[in-house]
C-alpha positions in Angstrom: -40.4 -52.9 16.0 -43.1 -55.4 16.7 -41.9 -57.7 19.5 -45.0 -59.8 19.6 -44.5 -60.8 15.9 -40.7 -61.2 16.5 -41.3 -63.5 19.5 -43.6 -65.7 17.5 -40.8 -66.1 14.9 -38.2 -66.7 17.6 -40.4 -69.3 19.3 -41.2 -71.1 16.0 -37.5 -71.2 15.0 -36.4 -72.5 18.4 -32.8 -71.8 17.7 -30.3 -73.4 20.1 -28.1 -71.3 22.4 -25.0 -71.8 20.2 -26.7 -70.3 17.2 -28.2 -67.3 19.0 -24.8 -66.7 20.6 -22.8 -67.0 17.5 -25.1 -65.3 15.0 -26.7 -62.6 17.2 -25.1 -62.0 20.5 -21.4 -62.0 19.5 -21.8 -59.5 16.7 -23.6 -57.1 18.9 -21.1 -57.5 21.8 -18.2 -57.1 19.3 -19.7 -53.9 18.0 -20.1 -52.5 21.5 -16.5 -53.5 22.4 -15.2 -51.9 19.2 -17.1 -48.7 19.9 -15.7 -48.7 23.5 -12.2 -49.1 22.1 -12.7 -46.3 19.5 -14.3 -44.0 22.1 -11.6 -44.6 24.6 -8.8 -44.2 22.0 -10.1 -41.0 20.5 -12.0 -39.1 23.2 -11.3 -40.5 26.7 -7.7 -41.4 27.1 -5.7 -39.1 25.0 -2.7 -39.2 27.3 -2.7 -42.9 28.0 -1.2 -45.5 25.7 -3.5 -47.3 23.2 -3.1 -50.5 25.3 -5.6 -49.0 27.7 -8.2 -48.6 25.0 -7.6 -52.2 24.0 -8.2 -53.3 27.6 -11.4 -51.2 27.7 -12.7 -53.0 24.6 -11.9 -56.3 26.2 -13.6 -55.2 29.4 -16.8 -54.4 27.6 -16.7 -57.8 25.8 -16.3 -59.7 29.0 -18.7 -57.5 30.9 -21.6 -58.0 28.4 -20.9 -61.7 27.7 -20.8 -62.5 31.5 -23.8 -60.4 32.3 -26.0 -62.1 29.6 -24.9 -65.6 30.6 -25.2 -65.1 34.4 -28.6 -63.3 34.1 -29.9 -66.0 31.8 -28.8 -68.7 34.3 -30.4 -66.8 37.2 -33.6 -66.2 35.2 -33.9 -69.9 34.8 -33.4 -70.4 38.5 -36.1 -67.7 39.1 -38.6 -69.3 36.8 -38.4 -72.7 38.4 -39.9 -71.8 41.8 -42.6 -69.8 39.9 -43.6 -73.1 38.2 -42.6 -71.8 34.8 -40.0 -74.4 34.0 -36.3 -74.3 34.1 -34.9 -74.1 30.5 -31.6 -72.2 30.0 -32.3 -72.0 26.3 -35.5 -70.1 26.8 -34.0 -67.9 29.5 -31.0 -67.2 27.2 -33.2 -66.2 24.3 -35.4 -63.9 26.4 -32.4 -62.1 27.9 -30.4 -61.8 24.7 -33.2 -60.3 22.7 -34.3 -58.1 25.6 -30.9 -56.5 26.1 -30.7 -55.7 22.3 -31.9 -52.1 22.7 -29.4 -51.5 25.5 -26.6 -52.9 23.4 -27.5 -50.8 20.5 -27.5 -47.7 22.7 -24.2 -48.8 24.2 -22.6 -48.6 20.7 -23.3 -44.9 20.5 -22.7 -44.0 24.2 -19.4 -45.9 24.3 -18.0 -43.9 21.4 -19.4 -40.5 22.7 -19.5 -40.5 26.5 -21.4 -37.3 26.5 -24.3 -39.2 24.9 -24.7 -41.4 28.0 -28.4 -40.4 28.3 -29.1 -42.4 25.1 -29.0 -45.5 27.2 -32.5 -44.6 28.5 -33.8 -45.8 25.2 -32.6 -49.3 26.2 -35.6 -49.4 28.6 -37.5 -50.6 25.5 -35.9 -53.9 26.4 -38.4 -54.2 29.4 -41.3 -54.3 26.9 -39.4 -56.9 24.8 -38.8 -58.9 28.0 -42.4 -58.7 28.9 -43.7 -59.9 25.6 -41.0 -62.6 25.3 -41.8 -63.9 28.8 -45.5 -64.0 27.8 -44.8 -66.0 24.7 -42.0 -68.3 25.8 -42.9 -68.9 29.5 -46.6 -68.1 29.5 -46.8 -67.1 33.2 -50.0 -66.3 34.9 -50.8 -62.5 35.2 -49.8 -62.4 38.9 -46.3 -63.8 38.2 -45.3 -61.5 35.4 -44.4 -58.4 37.4 -42.3 -60.3 40.1 -40.5 -62.0 37.3 -39.8 -58.8 35.5 -38.6 -57.0 38.7 -36.4 -60.0 39.6 -34.9 -60.0 36.1 -34.2 -56.3 36.1 -32.6 -56.4 39.5 -30.5 -59.4 38.5 -29.4 -57.8 35.2 -28.6 -54.5 36.9 -26.8 -56.1 39.8 -24.7 -58.5 37.7 -23.9 -55.6 35.2 -22.8 -53.2 37.9 -20.9 -55.7 40.1 -19.1 -57.1 37.1 -18.3 -53.7 35.8 -16.8 -52.5 39.1 -14.7 -55.7 39.4 -13.5 -55.5 35.8 -12.6 -51.8 36.2 -10.4 -52.6 39.1 -8.8 -55.6 37.3 -8.2 -53.6 34.0 -6.8 -50.6 35.9 -4.4 -52.8 37.9 -3.3 -54.7 34.8 -2.7 -51.5 32.9 -0.9 -49.6 35.6 1.3 -52.5 36.7 2.3 -53.7 33.2 1.8 -50.9 30.7 2.0 -47.5 32.5 
């Protein structure tokens, strides 16, 4: 609820990527994947076999994991020309903790597709990103907005592009092997 205080703690703990991934990111992504599986099984695909729901759960896991990693890498590449350093660990922590509100909203909206509008609450992650970038990267005022815009465009582009690609792959796998 208080990102400034949370970022102070995150900065002082200086957890490595492996710990953040294993103890924070994986549990959230697994919850989203499980909710996508349950939502697909119960509400979306009542006439398709349960294998499709399993593939949907796998798709969400791959989608979110890939999106976080690629966005973290690109954020590191973006911060380098802005003279803010190039540290994947810092970029990874900023991205992981910034997408948390979106992931929590995804848990609900993957189960109940009619609650898709709940994902708007994930926009709180922009504020978390802003405060995290201030604490961990300490950019000058004139570099904050371009960095935020670049990160949002990157995250959105990677998410949408990967989602479309995985949808095609999952559909092909299902209809070729399981339908």
